[in-house]
N, C-alpha and C positions, 0 to 999 in steps of 0.2 A: 848640563846641568838638570834640566826637566826631564831629560831619558834616565838620569840615574835617582832623581828623586821618585818617580812611576816604579819603577825597575824594583825598590828597595819599598816601599808602601803601598806600593797599587800593581804588587806582580802578577802576571797573567799567564799561566801555564797548562796544555795539554796532555794528558796522559795516550799514551796510544797502545792496542796488546797486539805483541806480534811474536808467534810462533810460542807462545805459552810463556812472554816474557813481555812487562812493561817499559817502554819507552818514555824519556820524561823530554817535552820540549817548550822552550820560555823564551817567550815574545822581549828582543835586545833588540836597538835600535830599526824600528820598523822592518823586524823580519825574525822566524823563528826560528831555532837554534836547538840542535838538539843537546843534553847537557845530561850527566852523568849526574846517578841519581843524591850520591852523598851532598853533591851542591846545589839541589832543588831550591830554591828558599821555600820557605816555609806559608802557605798561605797567608796568615796571619788572618787578624776580624776584616779587613779590606782588600785582601786575594781573592782570586779565581778560577780556581781549576775543574776545567773540563777534563771528566773521562769519555773517551770517542771505544763507541764500539764498532767493532770490522765490517763491513761490506757481509760478510759469509756467514757472520750470526744473525743477524737481521733480516726481517722481511716485509719489503715495501710495497705501496698501494697508494696513489692518490685519488679520495675520496669529493666528493661532494653532497652538499648539505642545504636545503635551502631557508635563507634569513629570516623569511614570511611564516616559519613553525619551527626552526631551532636560533635561538637567541646564541650568546657568547658565553652568557652561565652554564648555559645547558651542552655547549659542544664536545667536554669531556664525557659526560655521560652519552649521547649518541653515538660520539665514536667508540664508548666501550661494546654500546648493545652490536654495531658495526662490524667491528673487530670480528665477534665471538661467529658472524656468517663466513668468512674469508681465513681464519689465523689455519695454518698448517700445523699446530700443534695443541693438544689436545688439555696439555699442562699447561697452568698458571701465566701469561703473559706483560711483562712491562711495556706499557705504550709511553711513544713520542710522539709527540705531532705538531705543526706546524703550522697554523690556520692564517686566510687572509682573505677578502672581503671580493670577489669580482660580480659583478654586478647587481642580482639580486640572490648570489648562491656562495657559501662557503665554499673556497679549493680549499682541501687541507690535503696536507701531505702525511702520509701517517706510516711509523716502523713500529715494531714492535720485535723484541725475541724473548728469549726465555732468564726468568728472573731470578734463577740462581747458573747462567752460564758462566759467571764468572768465579764461581765456585772453587774451580781445578786452575785456575791462572795463578802461576806463581807469582806472591808480592800485593794480588788484589786484595788481600784483605787488610792489609794495614792501612787503606784508601779511604781519604774522608775529602770525597770531590766536593765543591759547589755544584757542579754538575753534569748530569748523564747522559748523555745523546751519540745518535749514531752516526758515524765520523764520515759518510755522505754527507749528510743534512750539516755537518759542523764546515764542513770546507765549500758546497754550496754558498754556506752562507757569509764565507771567509774573500770571496771572488766578489761579493758584492758589484756584478754584473751592471755595465752604463747603459747599455741597450735591452730591450725588450720586449719579444722574448729574444733570447738566445741559446745554441749549443753547446753544453762543458762536455771537453773529453778529457779523460781522466782514465786510472788504472785501479784497480783494486788492488790489496795486499798480497794477492798472487800473480800479478800481473796481467792479468784480462782486462782490457777495452771496459769500459763505460760509459756511456754517453745522457746526458740530463738535460732535457728541452725546461730553464731557467727562466723566470721572470726576473725585471727588476726590485731587488729589496723585496722579495718575497720567495713562498716557496717553490719545489721543481711541480711542474705540470706531470711531467713522466721519466724517469727511467730505465735504460736496459744494459744489462752485463752482456758481452756478445765476445764468447770466449774464442771464436774464430772470424777468420777475415769475413767469411761466407753468411755468419748469423751477425755481423757489421754491416753491409750492404745488403740484409732482410731491412734490418733496422731503416736504412734512410729509403727502402721502398715501400716503405708502410706511411713515409712523411707525405702530406700532400705540400702541392706548389709550393704555397706562401712557408709553409713550414721548411722547402729544403733551400732558401733563400734566407733563414736567419742568420744571424753574424757566429763564429764558427771561434770560439773560445777553448784553449789548452792550458794546462796546471804547468807551472815552472815548473823546466828541467823536463820536461815530459817530451820525447823524440819522437813518436809516432805518427803518421801524416794522415792525413783524414783522408777517403775514398775518391777517387780521381784525381787527386792534387788540390783538394779544394785550399783557400787560403784561410790562415787562423792567425789568429791572434792568442801570445803570450799574456798569464794572466799570474798576478802571485797572489798570495794568499797572505790576509791582512787580519786583523781585530774581526770578529765574526757579527752581524747585526745582532741586537740587544732580542729584539723582536724574535728570533729566532730561540735565544737561548731560554728565554722566556717560560716555556714549556718543559725545558731541563733541569731547573734547579731541583733538588731534594729539599726533601722537609727538614732534614738535621743540619742544614746550613744556610747561613744569609749571603746573597751577592751582595756585598754595597757599591757594587758598581752600575747594578742597575738602581735607577734612582724609584722603581716601585719602593723596592725594600724598604726605601725611609717613610713609606708611610705611617706603618706602624708607629716607629716611635717618631715621630712628628704630630700623628694623628693621638697619640698620649699625652706628650706635653701641650697639645689642644687642649684636650678633656680636663686637664686637672688644673688648667688653669683658667675655663670656663664654670669647672665647680668649684674655683676658687671666688672668682668673682658672683658667681651665682650665689653662694653660700655669705659673703659680704652684702649681698644684695638682699638676702632674706634675713637674715641677722637684722639689719637695721630697720626692713619695712615690719618684719617679727610676724613674717608668714612662712615661714621653713618647710613646715609640716605638711600644710596645704598644697605649697606649691609641688613639693616633691612626689605628693599623692598623685597629684593629676598628671605630670609628666611620666611617672610608672604606668598609669594607665592610657594615656596616647601610648606610649611606644608597644604597650602588648597591642594592643589594638592594630597599632599599624603593621607590627609582626606577623599577625595573622591573615590577615589582609593579603602583604607581597606574598605568603607561603601558598597559600590559595592560589594567588594569579599564576606561581611557580610550577604548581599542580598542574594547572589547565592546561601553559606552554607545554610542559613536557611530556603529557599525555596527548595532544592535539599531534606533535612532534613525532612522537613513536606511532601512532594512526597512519601518519602519512610516508613513513619508513615502510609500513609493512604493506598498505596498498601499492608504495611501490615494487616492492619483492616480489608480488604475485602477478604485477604485469611483464615483469623479467622472465619470470616463471614461464609464462608462454611463448617466450623468445626460444628461451632455453630447447622446449618439447619440440618445436620447429625443428631448431638448428639437429639434433638428437634424431628425431626423422630422417632427414636427408642424410645422414653419416651410415644409418644403418642402413639405409640401399644401396651406399657406395660399396660399403666395405665388402670383400671375397664371403664367399659364404666357408672357408677356413678360419677365417678370424673372426674372435667375438670379444666385446667391450667388458671388462672386469669395473670397471671406475671412468667417473667421469665427473668433471668441475667445471661449471659454467661462471667467470667475471665479466660483469658488463660494462667496466670502464673500457677507454678506449675504443669505443665502439663495438664490442667482443670478441670473447676469449673463449678458447675449449679447449681444456687440458683433457684427453683420453687416456688410456692404460688398457692393454689387456694379453693374450697371446694371438698367434698365428702361424702357420706352418712357413710364410715364407713374410716378414715381419719390411724387410727395407725398402718396399715398390709401394709398401700404403702409403706415404709422405706424399709420394709424385699424381697416386690414382686420387686422393683428394682435395688437391691444389686444381686438381678440373672441375670440379664441382664448383660451380657459377656463384654458389653462397658464400665460399671459402676465397680469401685472396690468400694466404698461401699455407705452409703445413711445414711444422718443423720438430724434429726428433728431441726430446728431452735427455734422453740415458741412449747409451752404447744398444747395440742389437748382440743376443750373444745367446745362442739355444741353449736350451737346459737338456742337459743330459739325460735326466729321469723321464721327462714327457715328449723328447724330442722338439718340443715348440719353442718358436722365437718370442719373449716379451715385445713389449715395446710401451714407450709413452710419449704422444705426439701433443704439442699444443697449437691450436689452428688458432687461425687470426679471420674473423669473420670480416666479411667484403663489404665494408661499410668505410667513409669517410672518416679521417681521425679527427 
């Protein structure tokens, strides 16, 4: 009876993007079931419909911000500024983030994708979802691991293995896509001894085994954590399953009731005009004080982030110098990208007469833990050279 009532009056659905089409899934009898489009229940006033963006359309980073300089109200602005430094796209992006307090820092999982990415997907124009978020973030929020942290194994929509280091009721600390078994082995080599002992989880129905036959536990997808849905809510939709959505209407009722009480008291005391003037002046002064405080906090946080970027620039220059001395004379670089998360990463691209052996040469450098190609090696007919793109993991503890 309760399940039927929930399905009718509080429907929960997700929409997956698959091969330029949409799949609709409903939560029925404590599990997600694929449903035909014609019988998908309307979201209604109390419904919740989440549009999931596939992994291949998104870009992920795990970031940290100091609590002392970035307050919760400033997180969105700090993340927006930070994204500009590492976004792979020049076009405007949509940002989804999932924050969690860890010690004296904000641990934030951030996904970005192009805002017009769904324009060519058939049927997407008719959607009015209450939430839009990455499919990977939704899955991690839906497994709700009991132990913390743990390693979650799943696959992308294209069948590639994906490892995620997750924490109980919190955002992922790291996500690694591993197209091949060799990439999977490299992921396990980057983990320290403690991380290699984390409990291993796999999504329900996933048949792949872990490296070295490691024991794993199967987990089913349930209802996602509301805190993960918070920053996925759309401006034109209200999620009435989220208690925070009731703040505005309840607050409005309380304000109206307060005004009625205040009006009755003022009529009784015959001092309505004077009291209203004093209240308005006090509110105006309070707003000015709060705005000034927020401006100072934001400015201080921005300066702190800029200082951190200057420090990382020195590390980047040192790593680049080592690579320049190591590469053969017939190889040269065209582009370098440095990411200081997870101990430090360098993505280098360029051309060489023979590119296939560059990864092995770079792995011999003490400052580099391992190197992996990010693209196939094919010789250009016009120049006779072999373009390469290599990711380097700096030799530091995870």
